[in-house]
N, C-alpha and C positions, 0 to 999 in steps of 0.2 A: 523672575516669575514669568513663565510662559503661559499665556492664555490661548488655548486651542478651541476654535469654534468648530464643532462637529458638523459634518454634512447631513444631508437629509436622511441618511441611513442610521444616524445616531453614532454611538461609540462602537465603531467596527475595528477591524484589525489595523487599518491604516492609521486611525486615530491613536490606538494603543501604541503602535510603533512610534508615531510622532511624539507622544507623551514620554515613552520610555527613552527615546533618543535625547530629548530635551533634558530629562531628569539625569541621564548619565553624563550630560555635559555640565551639570551643576545647577540646573534651573529647578525651582519648585514649579509644579505644573497644575493647571486647572483646566477642565474641559467644560465648555458651555453648550447647552442644548440650543440648536438653531431656532427653536420656537421662541426663545427669550429675546431674539434679535428684533422682533417686531414690536417690542415694548421698550421704548427709550428709558422709561422709569426703571424697568427691571435691569437693564444694562447698567444704568447708573448705580443701582443698589449693589449689583455684583462687584463692580469696580471699586466702589467706595468701601465695601466690606473687605475686599482684598487689601486696599490701602490702609485701612484701620488695623488689620491683623499683621500686616507686614509693611510698615511705613517706610522702611529704608530700601525696599526692593524696587528695582526697575521693572516696569511691566512691558512685555512684548506680546503682541497679538499675532496669532497664526490662523488663517482661515483655510479649511480643507473642504 
């Protein structure tokens, strides 16, 4: 599972390319809005939700 943290511009072509590349390499992908990074509880909710839905997946974070 690749978690991509979008830049201040949101989901732009760079993020889409990064998501597509990770997907083509066999990763499931998730993009996170950077506004959610300021709220630790929101980050925990996102990560816990991913862990619950895909418990055997390894998580990789990518910041753009």
